N, C-alpha and C positions, 0 to 999 in steps of 0.2 A: 329630540326634536325635527318635526319634518320641513323641507321646503316646498315652496311652489312649484310644479311642472312646467309649469309656463315662464315666469318671472326671476323665481328662483329666491325670491322672498322668504324669510323663515317663518312660518305657521306656529303660533304658540297656542292659539285656541282657536276651536272653530274650522271654517276654510268648508270647502266640499271636497267630494270623491266623487270621482266618475271613473268607473270600469280599471281601477286599481290605481290612478292619477290623484295628485292630490293639486288643490287648486287654491291660493288665498282668498278669490274672490269670484264673484259672478261674472266680471270682465275676462280675468283668466280663463274661467270654466268654459266661458265662450271660443276657446281657442281651442279645445278639447278635439273636434273633427280633424283639424288642421295637424294637433301632434300624432292621432291614429295615421292619418296619411301619411305624414313623414316617417313612420315607422315602417312603412310599407315601399318605401324608395329602394330598389333595386340598386345595391351595391357598385355594379359596374356604370351606373348611372352616375348615383352618387360621386363615383371617385372621378369620374370623366367634368363633372361641373367642379370640383374641387379644383383639381389641375388647373382650369380654365381660369376661375378667379383668383388663383393664385398667382396667375401669369398676368393677370392683368392690371390696368394702372389704378392706383391707388384710390380710393373715393374720396379722400380728402383732398389731397394734394394734385391729384388726376398726372401725377410724373409715376416713372416705373424703376422706382428706389430700391427694388426686390419683391419678395413677395408677401403678398397680404396674407394678414391670420386677425386674430383678435386680440387686443390689447389691452390691458385691465391697467386704471390708473385709481386712487384713493384718496379721498378729501375728509377734511373733516373742518369745521368752523363752531365756534363757540361763542356766547358771550355770559358773562355770568355764572345763571344755572341753565342757561339752556346749550346743549350740546348735540349736534348732529354730525354723522359722518355715515359716508358712502361709496361704492365701489364703482364707478363706471367703466363699460367694454366699448371698445370703438373696432370696427374691422378697417383696417389701414394697413399701411407699411409700415415699418419698422424704425423708419427716420420721423413718422406723425406719431406713431405709439411711442415714443422716449422723448419725442416734446412734452407730447400730453402728461407724461409721469415726470418729466421736471417743472413742467407753470403747476402740476397739483402738490409736489413735495414745497414748492416758493408758497402755495397756497396755503397749504397748511402750516408752513412754518410761521407766516405770517396772521392767521387767523385762526387757528386749532387752540393755542393758549388758553384765550380767555375766558374760560369757562371751568367755575368748580364744582363737581371733583372731575367730570369726565373729560373735560377739555386736557387737563395736563396728563390723565392716564393714556387716552386714545392717538394723542397728538403725535408722540414718539413710533405708535406704534404702527401709526398710518404713513410718517416719513419712512420707517425702516421698511414697510413693504414697496414704498415706491421705488427707495434706492435698491431693494434685490432685484425688481422689476427691470429696472435701467442696467443692473449690472448681468441679467442674464443676457446670455447668447441667442442668437439667433436657432432654431429647430429645421433642421430639412424638412421635417412631417410637418402637415397641418396638426393642429387644436384640435381635439376633441368639440369643443367650445364650436370653433370654425365649422367642423363637419356639421355640427347640429345646425346651424345658420344656414348653411349652404342647403340640408336635408329639409328645413322649414320652406326656406324659398323654393324650392321644385316642388315641394306639396300645396302651397298657397299657387304655384302659376297652374299646377292641374288642375285644383279645385274652383279655380277663375277662370278657366278654359270648360269648365263641366257644366259652371254654372251660366255660362254666356253661348251655349251650345242649343240650337233650338232642341226639341224634345220631339223624338219619333216614335211612331205609333205603329 
């Protein structure tokens, strides 16, 4: 099973393929030029921006509580025969990331069990994933996902500047 190069969703059937990349929908395929440009960001520029972002104030709490990175939290809710689960990612400081992981653990514990059979099976998994993330120590290095977000932001700014610049002849 493959996953979308833009949003990360699993692609069971169909999807689109452009220049060796797979996309789950036409909306994700529209991001293809951005991903192509992101691959061309020089490593020295990427590293400079990653270092700046990691030292900046948290986008959530606007405080400086440590390095900024991507923090995942997992949720599940269910009712009788319907169960939905997801993974959410936030760019924030570790303190805000842990708060979201703790809240998602409580969310799962209260709303996850009420579906049969998936609610009973998925809820302990999502709770365990949140607890594992809560126990994980801070890394001195930025995550690959964080670098990917910074790389795409640099590419987005470049493409916006390119499209707003007047055409020269």
